[in-house]
C-alpha positions in Angstrom: -10.8 -12.2 15.7 -13.9 -14.1 17.1 -14.1 -16.2 13.9 -10.5 -17.2 14.1 -11.1 -18.5 17.6 -14.2 -20.4 16.5 -12.7 -21.8 13.3 -10.9 -24.8 14.8 -14.1 -25.9 16.4 -16.2 -25.3 13.2 -13.6 -27.2 11.1 -14.1 -30.3 13.1 -17.7 -30.6 11.9 -19.1 -31.7 8.5 -18.5 -28.7 6.2 -22.0 -28.7 4.7 -23.7 -29.0 8.1 -21.6 -26.0 9.3 -22.5 -24.1 6.2 -26.2 -24.7 6.7 -26.0 -23.7 10.3 -24.0 -20.5 9.5 -26.6 -19.4 6.9 -29.5 -19.8 9.3 -27.8 -18.2 12.3 -26.4 -15.3 10.4 -29.8 -14.5 9.0 -31.1 -14.2 12.5 -28.2 -11.7 13.2 -29.0 -9.7 10.0 -30.4 -6.6 11.9 -27.1 -6.4 13.8 -24.9 -7.1 10.8 -26.6 -4.2 8.9 -25.0 -1.8 11.2 -21.6 -2.7 10.0 -19.9 0.1 8.0 -20.1 -0.3 4.2 -17.3 0.4 1.7 -18.6 2.8 -1.0 -16.4 2.3 -4.1 -18.9 2.4 -6.9 -17.8 1.1 -10.3 -19.7 0.4 -13.5 -18.9 -2.9 -15.2 -20.9 -4.3 -18.1 -23.3 -1.4 -17.7 -24.1 -2.3 -14.1 -23.1 0.0 -11.2 -21.6 -2.1 -8.4 -21.3 -0.5 -4.9 -17.8 -2.0 -4.7 -15.5 -4.5 -6.5 -15.9 -7.5 -4.2 -18.5 -10.3 -4.7 -19.5 -13.6 -3.3 -19.0 -16.4 -5.8 -21.6 -18.8 -7.0 -22.0 -21.9 -4.9 -22.0 -20.3 -1.5 -25.6 -19.1 -1.6 -27.2 -21.6 -3.9 -30.8 -20.8 -3.0 -30.9 -17.0 -2.4 -31.2 -17.4 1.3 -28.3 -15.1 2.1 -28.7 -12.0 0.0 -29.3 -9.6 2.9 -26.5 -11.0 5.0 -24.0 -10.8 2.1 -24.9 -7.2 1.6 -24.5 -6.5 5.4 -21.1 -8.1 5.4 -19.9 -5.7 2.7 -20.2 -7.6 -0.6 -20.9 -5.5 -3.6 -22.5 -8.4 -5.4 -23.5 -12.0 -4.9 -23.9 -14.7 -7.5 -26.8 -17.1 -6.7 -26.8 -20.7 -7.8 -26.2 -22.5 -9.9 -29.9 -22.4 -10.5 -31.6 -25.1 -12.6 -35.2 -25.0 -13.9 -36.3 -27.9 -11.6 -35.2 -28.6 -8.1 -32.6 -31.3 -7.7 -30.8 -32.8 -4.8 -27.3 -33.0 -6.2 -24.9 -35.8 -5.4 -25.1 -37.8 -2.1 -23.5 -36.5 1.0 -20.7 -36.1 2.0 -19.9 -33.9 -1.0 -18.0 -30.9 0.5 -14.5 -31.4 1.9 -11.9 -29.0 3.5 -8.3 -29.3 2.5 -6.6 -27.1 5.1 -3.1 -28.3 4.2 -3.7 -26.7 0.8 -6.0 -23.8 1.9 -8.5 -25.3 -0.4 -12.0 -26.9 -0.6 -13.1 -29.9 -2.7 -16.7 -30.1 -3.7 -18.8 -32.5 -5.7 -22.1 -30.9 -5.0 -23.8 -31.5 -8.4 -25.9 -28.3 -8.8 -28.1 -29.0 -5.7 -30.7 -26.2 -5.5 -34.4 -25.5 -4.9 -35.2 -24.7 -8.5 -36.0 -21.4 -10.1 -39.5 -20.9 -8.7 -38.5 -21.1 -5.1 -35.4 -18.9 -5.8 -37.6 -16.4 -7.7 -39.8 -16.0 -4.6 -36.8 -15.3 -2.4 -35.2 -12.9 -4.7 -38.4 -10.9 -5.1 -38.7 -10.6 -1.3 -35.0 -9.6 -0.9 -35.8 -6.0 -1.8 -34.9 -3.1 -1.5 -31.3 -3.9 -1.7 -28.0 -2.2 -2.4 -26.1 -5.3 -3.4 -26.1 -6.5 -7.0 -27.4 -10.0 -7.7 -26.2 -12.3 -10.4 -27.7 -15.7 -11.3 -25.5 -18.6 -12.2 -27.2 -20.6 -14.9 -27.2 -24.4 -14.6 -28.9 -27.3 -16.4 -30.6 -30.2 -14.7 -28.6 -33.3 -14.5 -31.1 -35.3 -16.5 -31.3 -32.8 -19.3 -29.3 -34.0 -22.3 -26.4 -31.7 -23.3 -28.0 -31.0 -26.6 -31.0 -29.5 -24.7 -28.9 -27.4 -22.3 -29.8 -24.1 -24.0 -33.5 -24.7 -23.1 -32.6 -25.1 -19.4 -30.4 -22.0 -19.4 -33.1 -20.0 -21.2 -35.8 -21.2 -18.8 -33.9 -19.9 -15.8 -33.2 -16.6 -17.5 -36.9 -16.2 -18.4 -37.9 -16.9 -14.9 -35.4 -14.7 -13.1 -34.4 -11.8 -15.3 -36.7 -9.3 -13.5 -35.2 -10.0 -10.1 -31.5 -10.0 -10.8 -28.8 -7.8 -12.4 -26.8 -10.2 -14.6 -26.5 -13.9 -15.5 -23.4 -16.1 -15.4 -23.5 -19.1 -17.8 -22.0 -22.1 -16.1 -20.4 -24.5 -18.6 -17.5 -25.2 -16.3 -18.6 -27.2 -13.3 -16.8 -30.6 -13.2 -19.7 -32.1 -11.2 -22.3 -32.3 -14.1 -21.4 -35.1 -16.5 -20.2 -33.7 -19.9 -20.9 -30.1 -19.0 -17.3 -28.9 -19.8 -17.6 -30.1 -23.3 -19.8 -27.1 -24.0 -16.6 -24.9 -23.7 -15.4 -26.2 -27.1 -15.4 -23.1 -29.2 -17.8 -24.3 -32.0 -20.1 -25.9 -29.5 -20.1 -22.7 -27.3 -20.8 -20.5 -30.2 -23.8 -22.6 -31.2 -25.1 -22.6 -27.6 -24.8 -18.8 -27.2 -26.6 -18.3 -30.5 -29.6 -20.1 -29.1 -29.8 -17.9 -25.9 -31.7 -14.7 -25.6 -30.5 -13.1 -22.3 -32.6 -10.3 -20.9 -29.7 -9.2 -18.7 -25.9 -8.9 -19.2 -24.6 -12.4 -19.7 -21.2 -13.4 -18.3 -19.5 -16.7 -19.1 -18.0 -18.7 -16.2 -14.9 -20.6 -17.4 -13.0 -23.5 -16.1 -9.3 -23.0 -15.1 -8.4 -26.2 -16.9 -8.6 -25.2 -20.6 -5.5 -24.5 -22.7 -4.4 -21.0 -23.7 -5.6 -21.4 -27.2 -9.2 -22.0 -26.0 -9.1 -18.9 -23.8 -7.7 -16.8 -26.7 -10.5 -18.0 -29.0 -13.2 -17.2 -26.4 -11.7 -13.8 -25.6 -11.5 -12.9 -29.3 -15.1 -13.8 -30.0 -16.7 -12.7 -26.7 -18.0 -9.4 -27.9 -19.3 -10.9 -31.2 -21.1 -13.6 -29.2 -22.9 -10.9 -27.1 -21.1 -11.7 -23.9 -21.0 -8.9 -21.3 -18.0 -10.4 -19.5 -16.1 -13.5 -18.2 -16.0 -15.0 -14.8 -12.6 -16.6 -14.3 -12.6 -19.2 -12.9 -14.6 -22.1 -11.6 -13.0 -25.0 -9.6 -10.2 -27.2 -11.0 -10.4 -30.9 -11.8 -6.6 -31.1 -12.2 -4.6 -33.1 -9.7 -1.1 -32.0 -10.3 1.8 -31.1 -7.9 0.5 -30.6 -4.4 -2.9 -31.8 -5.3 -1.7 -35.2 -6.7 -2.9 -37.1 -3.6 -6.3 -35.4 -3.5 -9.4 -37.5 -4.3 -10.1 -37.1 -8.0 -13.9 -36.6 -7.6 -15.1 -33.0 -7.8 -13.5 -29.6 -8.2 -10.9 -27.9 -6.0 -11.1 -24.2 -5.1 -8.8 -22.0 -3.1 -5.1 -21.2 -3.1 -4.1 -23.9 -5.7 -6.0 -21.8 -8.3 -4.3 -18.5 -7.6 -1.1 -18.5 -9.6 -2.5 -20.4 -12.6 -5.5 -18.0 -12.8 -3.3 -14.9 -12.6 -1.0 -16.3 -15.3 -4.0 -16.9 -17.7 -5.4 -13.5 -17.0 -2.1 -11.8 -17.8 -1.5 -13.8 -21.0 -5.0 -13.3 -22.6 -6.2 -10.1 -24.2 -9.8 -10.1 -23.0 -12.2 -8.0 -25.1 -14.8 -7.9 -22.3 -14.7 -7.2 -18.5 -13.5 -10.0 -16.2 -14.5 -11.1 -12.8 -11.6 -12.8 -11.1 -12.2 -15.7 -8.7 -9.9 -18.3 -7.2 -7.6 -18.3 -4.2 -8.3 -14.7 -3.0 -7.5 -14.8 0.8 -6.4 -11.2 1.4 -6.2 -7.7 -0.1 -2.9 -8.4 -1.8 -4.4 -11.4 -3.7 -7.3 -9.2 -4.9 -4.8 -6.5 -6.0 -2.9 -9.1 -8.0 -6.1 -10.0 -9.8 -6.8 -6.3 -10.5 -3.3 -5.8 -11.9 -3.8 -8.9 -14.1 -6.8 -7.3 -15.6 -9.8 -8.3 -13.5 -12.4 -5.6 -13.1 -14.2 -7.3 -10.1 -13.2 -10.1 -7.8 -15.2 -12.9 -6.1 -14.6 -14.8 -2.9 -15.6 -18.2 -1.8 -12.9 -20.4 -0.2 -10.9 -17.4 1.2 -14.1 -16.2 2.8 -14.6 -19.6 4.6 -11.0 -19.6 5.8 -10.6 -16.0 6.7 -14.1 -15.2 8.0 -16.7 -12.5 7.7 -14.4 -9.5 7.9 -12.7 -10.4 4.6 -15.1 -8.7 2.1 -14.9 -5.3 3.8 -11.2 -5.6 4.2 -10.6 -6.4 0.5 -13.1 -3.7 -0.6 -11.1 -1.1 1.5 -7.8 -2.3 0.0 -9.1 -2.0 -3.6 -10.7 1.4 -2.9 -7.5 2.7 -1.4 -5.3 1.4 -4.2 -7.3 3.2 -6.9 -8.3 6.5 -5.2 
């Protein structure tokens, strides 16, 4: 309720500035937030026991500054990053934009992060913890695509001992050429180079055709993937989004129906984490019914506020008790 009263004021300010303020201020409130009731709904996915089915998607906590707060707010897991071997500033600001008429966000961040060494220090200090931590793997912008595997492996080598799983990001529209790695032959060759020390999920774009998804789903186990994260932001500008600036990716409600359609049509051979357009418990249930084992929030969390993860966790627990 308080957040809904504050939101109109917050939405008048620059989104990235508000985000930075919120991260800092909520960390100061962490001792109070830890008193909030948690939803215990343990589930094992890809060999990992998650305390509940609701996670915070990559992109929100790029630098592992919010692990304790995410746990206190009721998330069962959080995905850090994308993390690159070396720090990088990302694209110039402004680069984060609200689209309230679409219940969406557009971003062209460009993998801005503090680099694996700084993030490793923070993850090591964020213990003990109940929440599960994934690391979203990125490559530095100046690393040629043919050397992407070396960047991904460097992050895994640096962080495997302080996280629970990895998520391979080949789907951001904000790193030039990155999405070309999702071509099946290219992806197969890339995965053959990697030696993950933790379960490896693959984060997919929502903009591929069904045949590409079917091919990836059919080979996922053979390639050693532990699961799929579906999906990242969309670069499409169709229908209601036709007038939205073409730079960057859009998240939020515009992804919901397309993502659910894809999940229902593809026979996935590995677990799926569903992400995109989840604003309420009903949205999360629809993802579960479409085949998702876990769900992740980002845009819905920004619009609905800090009570959303616990609400959705309670809905999912009640639906499957």
